[in-house]
C-alpha positions, 0 to 999 in steps of 0.5 A: 133328984136326990143324992142317992138317985144321982149316986146310983146313976153315976155308979151305973154309968161309970161302971158301964164305961169301965166295963166297956173299956176293959172288954173293948181292949180285947174285943172292940165290937163287944166293947162298943156294944157294952158301951151302947147298952142302955144302962144309963137309959134304964137308970134315967127311966127309974127316976123319971116321974112314975106313971107319967107315960107321956114323959117316958114315951117322949124320952124313949122316942128322943133316943132314936134320933140321938143315935144319929148324933152318936153315929156322927161322932163315931164316923167323924172321929174315925175319918179324922183318926189317921189324918191328924193327932188324936185330940184333933180327931176327937174335936172333929168327932165332937163337932160332928156330934154337936152339928147333928145333935143341934139339928135334932134339937131344933127339929124336935123343938120347933119342927116336924113331929 
């Protein structure tokens, strides 16, 4: 990956986070949808090997179970949010994400396809 490719991905990803934060303060559901808009995926796909449909196909298929890890983070942090301080709730969400993401990785790497 060249410096320009990395810079484009950084700007697109950062821009989507800033926009989602700004909009999310006024409309949380819309902010969440903007945050989950696949701008980072699009930026990544641009720089994957051109014409290698097998790599693209596997990358796109891996996104689907990856959404389960994002859901685990969101649900875990939300469940902890009113029971503990924000940093601790964030750690609960990250732990939930890590457990689910780890399981997805193990299944994808060694298990059923």
